[in-house]
C-alpha positions as a Markdown table, in Angstrom:
| # | Residue | x | y | z |
|---|---|---|---|---|
| 1 | Met | 30.6 | -42.4 | -1.0 |
| 2 | Thr | 27.9 | -41.1 | -3.2 |
| 3 | Gln | 29.1 | -38.2 | -5.4 |
| 4 | Leu | 26.8 | -35.1 | -4.4 |
| 5 | Thr | 25.6 | -33.1 | -7.5 |
| 6 | Pro | 26.1 | -29.4 | -7.7 |
| 7 | Ser | 22.9 | -28.3 | -7.1 |
| 8 | Glu | 22.6 | -31.0 | -4.0 |
| 9 | Ala | 25.7 | -30.0 | -2.4 |
| 10 | Gln | 24.6 | -26.3 | -3.4 |
| 11 | Leu | 21.4 | -27.1 | -1.1 |
| 12 | Arg | 23.5 | -29.0 | 1.6 |
| 13 | Lys | 25.4 | -25.8 | 2.0 |
| 14 | Arg | 22.6 | -24.0 | 2.8 |
| 15 | Arg | 20.9 | -25.8 | 5.4 |
| 16 | Arg | 23.9 | -26.2 | 7.4 |
| 17 | Pro | 22.7 | -25.0 | 10.9 |
| 18 | Gly | 26.0 | -22.7 | 12.0 |
| 19 | Gln | 25.3 | -20.8 | 8.6 |
| 20 | Thr | 21.8 | -20.7 | 9.4 |
| 21 | Arg | 22.2 | -18.6 | 12.6 |
| 22 | Arg | 25.0 | -16.8 | 11.0 |
| 23 | Asn | 22.4 | -15.6 | 8.1 |
| 24 | Ser | 20.0 | -15.1 | 11.2 |
| 25 | Val | 22.4 | -12.6 | 13.5 |
| 26 | Asp | 23.1 | -11.0 | 10.3 |
| 27 | Leu | 19.5 | -10.3 | 9.6 |
| 28 | Leu | 18.9 | -8.3 | 13.6 |
| 29 | Pro | 21.0 | -5.0 | 13.2 |
| 30 | Gly | 18.8 | -3.8 | 10.3 |
| 31 | Leu | 15.7 | -5.2 | 11.2 |
| 32 | Leu | 16.1 | -4.1 | 14.6 |
| 33 | Leu | 16.3 | -0.3 | 13.8 |
| 34 | Ala | 13.6 | -0.8 | 11.5 |
| 35 | Ile | 11.6 | -2.2 | 14.3 |
| 36 | Leu | 12.6 | 0.7 | 16.4 |
| 37 | Ile | 11.8 | 3.2 | 14.0 |
| 38 | Ala | 8.0 | 1.6 | 13.5 |
| 39 | Val | 7.9 | 1.7 | 17.6 |
| 40 | Leu | 8.7 | 5.5 | 17.5 |
| 41 | Ala | 6.3 | 6.0 | 14.6 |
| 42 | Thr | 3.7 | 4.2 | 15.7 |
| 43 | Phe | 3.4 | 6.7 | 18.5 |
| 44 | Ala | 4.0 | 9.6 | 16.7 |
| 45 | Gly | 1.4 | 8.5 | 14.7 |
| 46 | His | -1.0 | 8.5 | 17.9 |
| 47 | Val | 0.1 | 11.6 | 18.6 |
| 48 | Leu | -0.3 | 12.9 | 14.7 |
| 49 | Pro | -3.1 | 11.1 | 13.0 |
| 50 | Val | -3.3 | 12.7 | 10.0 |
| 51 | Val | -0.1 | 12.3 | 9.4 |
| 52 | Gly | 0.1 | 8.4 | 10.1 |
| 53 | Gly | 2.5 | 6.3 | 11.5 |
| 54 | Pro | 3.6 | 4.5 | 8.2 |
| 55 | Val | 4.2 | 8.0 | 6.6 |
| 56 | Ile | 6.6 | 9.2 | 9.7 |
| 57 | Ala | 8.6 | 5.6 | 9.2 |
| 58 | Val | 9.6 | 6.1 | 5.6 |
| 59 | Val | 10.3 | 9.4 | 6.2 |
| 60 | Ser | 12.5 | 8.8 | 9.5 |
| 61 | Gly | 13.8 | 5.8 | 7.6 |
| 62 | Ala | 14.7 | 8.2 | 4.5 |
| 63 | Leu | 16.1 | 10.9 | 7.0 |
| 64 | Leu | 18.4 | 8.4 | 8.8 |
| 65 | Ser | 19.5 | 6.9 | 5.1 |
| 66 | Leu | 21.5 | 10.3 | 4.6 |
| 67 | Arg | 23.6 | 8.4 | 7.6 |
| 68 | Tyr | 23.4 | 5.0 | 7.8 |
| 69 | His | 22.4 | 4.4 | 3.2 |
| 70 | Gly | 24.7 | 0.9 | 2.4 |
| 71 | Arg | 26.0 | 0.1 | 6.0 |
| 72 | Ala | 26.9 | -3.8 | 5.4 |
| 73 | Ala | 25.9 | -4.3 | 8.9 |
| 74 | Leu | 22.3 | -2.7 | 8.3 |
| 75 | Met | 21.8 | -3.9 | 4.6 |
| 76 | Pro | 20.5 | -7.7 | 5.0 |
| 77 | Gly | 17.9 | -7.4 | 7.8 |
| 78 | Ile | 16.9 | -4.2 | 6.2 |
| 79 | Arg | 16.4 | -5.8 | 2.5 |
| 80 | Phe | 14.7 | -8.7 | 4.6 |
| 81 | Gly | 12.4 | -5.6 | 6.3 |
| 82 | Ala | 11.3 | -4.1 | 3.0 |
| 83 | Lys | 10.8 | -7.4 | 1.2 |
| 84 | Tyr | 9.4 | -10.5 | 3.1 |
| 85 | Val | 8.3 | -8.5 | 6.2 |
| 86 | Leu | 6.3 | -6.2 | 3.9 |
| 87 | Gln | 4.8 | -9.5 | 2.2 |
| 88 | Leu | 3.8 | -10.9 | 5.4 |
| 89 | Ser | 1.9 | -7.5 | 6.7 |
| 90 | Val | 0.2 | -7.8 | 3.3 |
| 91 | Val | -1.0 | -11.2 | 4.0 |
| 92 | Leu | -2.7 | -10.2 | 7.7 |
| 93 | Leu | -4.1 | -7.5 | 6.1 |
| 94 | Gly | -6.5 | -9.5 | 4.3 |
| 95 | Leu | -7.7 | -11.6 | 7.4 |
| 96 | Gly | -9.0 | -7.4 | 7.6 |
| 97 | Leu | -11.4 | -7.4 | 4.8 |
| 98 | Ser | -14.2 | -8.9 | 4.0 |
| 99 | Leu | -16.5 | -9.3 | 0.6 |
| 100 | Gln | -19.3 | -9.0 | 2.9 |
| 101 | Glu | -18.4 | -5.6 | 3.4 |
| 102 | Val | -19.3 | -4.9 | -0.1 |
| 103 | Ser | -22.6 | -5.3 | 0.2 |
| 104 | Gln | -23.1 | -3.0 | 3.5 |
| 105 | Val | -22.2 | -0.4 | 1.6 |
| 106 | Gly | -25.0 | -0.4 | -1.1 |
| 107 | Thr | -24.7 | -0.9 | -4.9 |
| 108 | Ser | -25.7 | 3.2 | -4.7 |
| 109 | Ser | -21.7 | 3.4 | -3.5 |
| 110 | Leu | -20.1 | 1.2 | -5.8 |
| 111 | Pro | -20.7 | 3.6 | -8.8 |
| 112 | Val | -18.9 | 5.9 | -7.1 |
| 113 | Leu | -16.1 | 3.7 | -5.6 |
| 114 | Ile | -15.5 | 1.8 | -8.6 |
| 115 | Gly | -15.4 | 5.3 | -11.2 |
| 116 | Ser | -13.0 | 7.5 | -8.7 |
| 117 | Leu | -10.6 | 4.3 | -9.2 |
| 118 | Ala | -10.8 | 3.9 | -12.6 |
| 119 | Ala | -10.3 | 7.6 | -12.7 |
| 120 | Ala | -7.3 | 7.7 | -11.1 |
| 121 | Leu | -5.3 | 4.9 | -12.7 |
| 122 | Ile | -6.4 | 6.2 | -16.4 |
| 123 | Val | -5.8 | 9.7 | -15.8 |
| 124 | Gly | -2.5 | 8.6 | -13.0 |
| 125 | Leu | -0.8 | 6.2 | -15.6 |
| 126 | Thr | -1.4 | 8.6 | -18.5 |
| 127 | Ile | -0.3 | 11.9 | -17.2 |
| 128 | Gly | 2.5 | 9.9 | -15.8 |
| 129 | Lys | 3.8 | 9.0 | -18.5 |
| 130 | Leu | 3.5 | 12.2 | -20.1 |
| 131 | Leu | 5.9 | 13.6 | -17.4 |
| 132 | Gly | 8.1 | 11.0 | -18.0 |
| 133 | Leu | 7.9 | 9.4 | -14.8 |
| 134 | Asp | 9.0 | 6.0 | -14.1 |
| 135 | Lys | 6.2 | 3.5 | -14.8 |
| 136 | Asp | 6.6 | 1.9 | -11.1 |
| 137 | Leu | 6.4 | 5.5 | -9.5 |
| 138 | Arg | 3.5 | 6.9 | -11.4 |
| 139 | Leu | 1.6 | 3.1 | -10.5 |
| 140 | Leu | 2.0 | 3.5 | -6.8 |
| 141 | Val | 0.8 | 7.0 | -6.8 |
| 142 | Ser | -2.1 | 6.1 | -8.7 |
| 143 | Val | -2.7 | 3.3 | -6.8 |
| 144 | Gly | -1.9 | 5.0 | -3.2 |
| 145 | Thr | -4.9 | 7.5 | -4.6 |
| 146 | Gly | -7.6 | 5.8 | -6.0 |
| 147 | Ile | -7.1 | 3.1 | -3.4 |
| 148 | Cys | -5.9 | 3.4 | 0.2 |
| 149 | Gly | -2.6 | 4.6 | 0.2 |
| 150 | Ala | -0.2 | 3.2 | 2.4 |
| 151 | Ser | -1.9 | -0.2 | 2.3 |
| 152 | Ala | -1.9 | -0.1 | -1.3 |
| 153 | Ile | 1.2 | 0.9 | -2.2 |
| 154 | Ala | 2.4 | -1.7 | -0.1 |
| 155 | Ala | 0.4 | -4.2 | -1.7 |
| 156 | Thr | 1.8 | -3.3 | -4.9 |
| 157 | Thr | 4.9 | -2.7 | -4.1 |
| 158 | Ala | 5.0 | -6.4 | -3.4 |
| 159 | Thr | 4.2 | -7.4 | -6.6 |
| 160 | Ile | 6.0 | -5.4 | -8.8 |
| 161 | Gly | 9.4 | -5.4 | -6.7 |
| 162 | Ala | 9.4 | -1.6 | -7.0 |
| 163 | Ala | 12.7 | 0.6 | -6.1 |
| 164 | Glu | 12.8 | 1.8 | -2.5 |
| 165 | Val | 13.1 | 5.9 | -4.0 |
| 166 | Asp | 10.1 | 5.2 | -6.2 |
| 167 | Val | 7.9 | 3.8 | -3.0 |
| 168 | Ser | 9.6 | 7.1 | -0.3 |
| 169 | Tyr | 8.2 | 9.4 | -2.7 |
| 170 | Ala | 4.8 | 7.9 | -3.4 |
| 171 | Ile | 4.5 | 7.8 | 0.0 |
| 172 | Ala | 5.6 | 11.3 | 0.2 |
| 173 | Thr | 3.0 | 12.6 | -2.1 |
| 174 | Ile | 0.1 | 10.4 | -0.8 |
| 175 | Phe | 0.8 | 11.9 | 2.6 |
| 176 | Thr | 1.0 | 15.5 | 1.4 |
| 177 | Phe | -2.4 | 15.1 | -0.1 |
| 178 | Asn | -4.1 | 13.4 | 2.5 |
| 179 | Val | -3.3 | 16.2 | 5.0 |
| 180 | Ala | -4.6 | 18.6 | 2.3 |
| 181 | Ala | -7.8 | 16.6 | 2.0 |
| 182 | Val | -8.3 | 17.2 | 6.0 |
| 183 | Leu | -8.0 | 20.3 | 5.7 |
| 184 | Thr | -10.1 | 21.4 | 3.2 |
| 185 | Phe | -12.8 | 19.0 | 2.0 |
| 186 | Pro | -15.1 | 19.8 | 5.6 |
| 187 | Thr | -15.1 | 23.1 | 4.6 |
| 188 | Leu | -16.1 | 22.0 | 0.7 |
| 189 | Gly | -18.7 | 19.6 | 1.9 |
| 190 | His | -20.3 | 22.2 | 3.9 |
| 191 | Ile | -19.8 | 25.0 | 1.3 |
| 192 | Leu | -21.7 | 22.6 | -1.2 |
| 193 | Gly | -24.5 | 21.5 | 1.6 |
| 194 | Met | -23.8 | 17.6 | 1.7 |
| 195 | Ser | -25.7 | 15.2 | 4.1 |
| 196 | Pro | -23.3 | 13.6 | 6.7 |
| 197 | His | -24.2 | 10.4 | 4.4 |
| 198 | Gly | -22.9 | 12.3 | 1.4 |
| 199 | Phe | -20.0 | 13.4 | 3.2 |
| 200 | Gly | -19.2 | 9.8 | 4.5 |
| 201 | Leu | -19.6 | 8.5 | 1.0 |
| 202 | Phe | -17.2 | 11.6 | -0.3 |
| 203 | Ala | -14.5 | 11.0 | 2.3 |
| 204 | Gly | -14.3 | 7.0 | 1.7 |
| 205 | Thr | -13.7 | 7.7 | -1.5 |
| 206 | Ala | -11.9 | 10.2 | -2.1 |
| 207 | Val | -9.8 | 10.3 | 0.9 |
| 208 | Asn | -6.5 | 7.9 | 0.8 |
| 209 | Asp | -5.4 | 6.6 | 4.5 |
| 210 | Leu | -8.3 | 5.4 | 6.9 |
| 211 | Ser | -6.7 | 7.6 | 9.7 |
| 212 | Ser | -7.1 | 10.6 | 7.5 |
| 213 | Val | -11.1 | 9.3 | 6.4 |
| 214 | Val | -12.0 | 9.4 | 10.1 |
| 215 | Ala | -10.2 | 12.9 | 10.6 |
| 216 | Ala | -12.1 | 14.4 | 7.9 |
| 217 | Ala | -15.3 | 12.9 | 8.3 |
| 218 | Asn | -15.1 | 13.9 | 12.3 |
| 219 | Ile | -14.2 | 17.1 | 11.5 |
| 220 | Phe | -17.1 | 17.8 | 9.0 |
| 221 | Ser | -20.1 | 15.4 | 11.4 |
| 222 | Thr | -19.4 | 12.4 | 13.5 |
| 223 | Ala | -22.6 | 11.2 | 11.5 |
| 224 | Ser | -20.5 | 10.4 | 8.9 |
| 225 | Val | -17.4 | 8.7 | 10.4 |
| 226 | Gly | -19.6 | 5.5 | 10.6 |
| 227 | Tyr | -20.7 | 5.1 | 7.1 |
| 228 | Ala | -17.4 | 6.8 | 5.7 |
| 229 | Val | -14.9 | 3.8 | 7.3 |
| 230 | Ile | -17.6 | 1.1 | 5.6 |
| 231 | Val | -17.3 | 2.9 | 2.0 |
| 232 | Lys | -13.3 | 3.2 | 2.6 |
| 233 | Leu | -12.7 | -0.6 | 3.9 |
| 234 | Thr | -14.9 | -1.3 | 0.5 |
| 235 | Arg | -12.4 | 0.3 | -1.2 |
| 236 | Thr | -9.6 | -1.5 | 0.2 |
| 237 | Leu | -10.9 | -4.8 | -1.6 |
| 238 | Met | -10.0 | -3.4 | -4.7 |
| 239 | Ile | -6.7 | -4.0 | -3.7 |
| 240 | Val | -7.3 | -7.7 | -4.7 |
| 241 | Pro | -7.7 | -7.5 | -8.5 |
| 242 | Ile | -5.2 | -4.5 | -8.7 |
| 243 | Thr | -2.6 | -6.0 | -7.5 |
| 244 | Leu | -3.4 | -9.6 | -9.1 |
| 245 | Ala | -3.8 | -7.6 | -12.4 |
| 246 | Thr | -0.8 | -5.5 | -12.2 |
| 247 | Ser | 1.8 | -9.0 | -10.9 |
| 248 | Leu | 0.2 | -10.7 | -14.0 |
| 249 | Ser | 0.9 | -8.1 | -16.5 |
| 250 | Arg | 4.7 | -7.5 | -15.1 |
| 251 | Ser | 4.3 | -11.7 | -15.0 |
| 252 | Arg | 3.6 | -11.2 | -18.9 |
| 253 | Asp | 6.5 | -9.1 | -19.5 |
| 254 | Gln | 8.7 | -11.5 | -18.4 |
| 255 | Ala | 7.7 | -14.4 | -19.7 |
| 256 | Asp | 8.7 | -13.3 | -23.4 |
| 257 | Gly | 10.8 | -15.1 | -25.6 |
| 258 | Ile | 9.9 | -18.6 | -22.9 |
| 259 | Lys | 8.8 | -21.1 | -25.3 |
| 260 | Glu | 5.3 | -21.1 | -25.9 |
| 261 | Glu | 4.4 | -24.0 | -24.2 |
| 262 | Thr | 6.3 | -23.0 | -21.1 |
| 263 | Lys | 5.0 | -19.6 | -20.9 |
| 264 | Val | 1.4 | -20.4 | -19.3 |
| 265 | Trp | 2.9 | -22.0 | -16.3 |
| 266 | Ala | 5.6 | -19.2 | -16.1 |
| 267 | Leu | 3.2 | -16.6 | -16.3 |
| 268 | Ile | 1.3 | -18.1 | -13.2 |
| 269 | Arg | 4.5 | -19.3 | -11.4 |
| 270 | Arg | 5.8 | -15.4 | -11.6 |
| 271 | Gly | 2.7 | -13.5 | -11.9 |
| 272 | Val | 1.0 | -15.0 | -8.5 |
| 273 | Pro | 3.7 | -15.3 | -5.8 |
| 274 | Pro | 2.7 | -17.4 | -3.0 |
| 275 | Phe | 2.0 | -13.9 | -0.6 |
| 276 | Leu | -0.3 | -12.8 | -2.9 |
| 277 | Leu | -1.9 | -16.4 | -3.1 |
| 278 | Leu | -2.1 | -16.4 | 0.6 |
| 279 | Phe | -3.3 | -12.5 | 1.1 |
| 280 | Ile | -6.3 | -14.0 | -1.3 |
| 281 | Gly | -6.5 | -17.1 | 0.5 |
| 282 | Ala | -7.2 | -14.6 | 3.6 |
| 283 | Val | -9.6 | -12.7 | 2.2 |
| 284 | Val | -11.6 | -15.5 | 1.3 |
| 285 | Leu | -11.4 | -16.9 | 4.7 |
| 286 | Asn | -12.6 | -14.2 | 6.4 |
| 287 | Ser | -15.2 | -14.2 | 4.0 |
| 288 | Thr | -16.7 | -17.4 | 4.6 |
| 289 | Val | -15.6 | -18.7 | 7.5 |
| 290 | Gly | -15.1 | -15.5 | 9.9 |
| 291 | Val | -12.3 | -14.3 | 11.7 |
| 292 | Pro | -13.6 | -13.4 | 15.0 |
| 293 | Glu | -13.7 | -9.6 | 15.6 |
| 294 | Leu | -11.4 | -9.6 | 18.5 |
| 295 | Val | -8.5 | -11.6 | 16.6 |
| 296 | Arg | -9.4 | -9.6 | 13.5 |
| 297 | Ala | -8.6 | -6.2 | 15.7 |
| 298 | His | -5.3 | -7.6 | 16.9 |
| 299 | Leu | -4.5 | -9.1 | 13.5 |
| 300 | Ser | -5.4 | -5.6 | 12.2 |
| 301 | Ser | -3.1 | -3.7 | 14.4 |
| 302 | Thr | -0.3 | -6.1 | 14.0 |
| 303 | Ser | -0.5 | -5.7 | 10.1 |
| 304 | Ser | -0.6 | -1.8 | 10.1 |
| 305 | Phe | 3.0 | -2.2 | 12.7 |
| 306 | Leu | 4.4 | -4.5 | 10.0 |
| 307 | Ile | 3.5 | -2.6 | 7.7 |
| 308 | Thr | 5.4 | 0.4 | 9.5 |
| 309 | Val | 8.4 | -1.6 | 9.8 |
| 310 | Ala | 8.4 | -2.5 | 5.6 |
| 311 | Leu | 8.1 | 1.0 | 5.3 |
| 312 | Ala | 10.8 | 2.0 | 7.6 |
| 313 | Ser | 13.3 | -0.7 | 6.2 |
| 314 | Ile | 12.0 | 0.9 | 2.6 |
| 315 | Gly | 13.0 | 4.7 | 3.8 |
| 316 | Leu | 16.2 | 3.2 | 5.3 |
| 317 | Ser | 17.1 | 1.4 | 1.6 |
| 318 | Thr | 16.2 | 5.1 | -0.1 |
| 319 | Asn | 18.8 | 6.9 | -1.9 |
| 320 | Ile | 18.0 | 10.4 | -1.1 |
| 321 | Ser | 19.9 | 12.0 | -4.2 |
| 322 | Ala | 17.7 | 9.5 | -6.5 |
| 323 | Ile | 15.0 | 11.7 | -5.1 |
| 324 | Arg | 16.0 | 15.0 | -5.5 |
| 325 | Ser | 16.9 | 14.1 | -9.0 |
| 326 | Thr | 13.3 | 13.3 | -9.7 |
| 327 | Gly | 12.3 | 16.7 | -8.8 |
| 328 | Ala | 8.7 | 17.7 | -8.2 |
| 329 | Lys | 6.9 | 15.9 | -10.9 |
| 330 | Pro | 5.6 | 13.2 | -8.7 |
| 331 | Leu | 4.1 | 16.1 | -6.5 |
| 332 | Leu | 2.1 | 17.5 | -9.9 |
| 333 | Leu | 0.8 | 14.0 | -10.6 |
| 334 | Gly | -0.5 | 13.5 | -7.1 |
| 335 | Ala | -2.3 | 17.0 | -7.1 |
| 336 | Ile | -3.9 | 16.2 | -10.2 |
| 337 | Leu | -4.8 | 13.2 | -9.4 |
| 338 | Trp | -6.3 | 14.5 | -5.9 |
| 339 | Val | -8.5 | 16.9 | -7.6 |
| 340 | Thr | -9.1 | 13.9 | -10.5 |
| 341 | Val | -10.8 | 11.8 | -7.6 |
| 342 | Ala | -12.4 | 14.6 | -6.1 |
| 343 | Val | -14.2 | 15.5 | -8.6 |
| 344 | Thr | -15.1 | 12.4 | -9.8 |
| 345 | Ser | -16.6 | 11.5 | -7.1 |
| 346 | Leu | -18.5 | 14.7 | -6.4 |
| 347 | Gly | -20.0 | 14.2 | -9.9 |
| 348 | Leu | -20.7 | 10.3 | -9.4 |
| 349 | Gln | -22.5 | 11.2 | -6.4 |
| 350 | Arg | -24.6 | 14.1 | -7.9 |
| 351 | Leu | -25.4 | 11.2 | -10.7 |
| 352 | Ile | -26.8 | 8.9 | -8.6 |
| 353 | Gly | -28.5 | 11.3 | -6.1 |
| 354 | Val | -26.5 | 11.5 | -3.2 |
| 355 | His | -25.9 | 14.6 | -1.5 |
């Protein structure tokens, strides 16, 4: 009889059908709870589009965590939702993005897009450090403000493995200033005498989640909505370089102490996880071959729902006492970034002659 090595025995043990079925069953309670929260949050998001389903999901999950946090029967499914469902949602998100959309918005808008993103990252990471915030939290608030709210936070979380408490606080911060933007930016646009085209560019670069961009642009002028959406979708493409750079940076830190001849391979293996490669591949596929519009619409809806499920799982994983201990500093950072991005966007628009 052939003697199995320890690794082979462990692999065979993991592959036992009965064990696989038990593991799958273990996922059901927590995952079904997250799905239920996501379904209810999605319906509520249609009623309150300014808030949106993902925000409602993570807040509802966090509130339920007061009762269910740490329950052994729920945790496997909750962890699965917070990690693997999140990664799947990011891959599907890539099929809704296209490099051609950069050319559609025209070169005149790119300085505003890139400038406002750079301002958000530089100010967010610098001020966040001065405020003593954890590096993951200040990064999540910065990318959420600079790129596209919940989607950017979800993509970045999947690459850096941020703590649930940081994700919950970042989502709550972004939501707060999304609402503030929808309530104040249309009035500001009228005071400044902005054109529909100018306000569309402003809303697309200075408001976070797509639903809030649409809401703000629609309040200002229905003529602003189309251009605001195109600008916002182009801004969403910035997820690709930001998540890749962040992942590689974290991988470089982890590779310290590894032998030089294996460090490059370790950097690539850790810094470019499979789901991120699939995400980039999905963007390239949609940009070159092109995914049919009807299929893209369904995949976009599916991705949005899976993000909602993942954020519900993250909410359920949250330790509320840890949020209380963080205090109001993330909200202060969010306020500073909100003003920074708005001022940068308006200033660059004036500079390039878009009013």
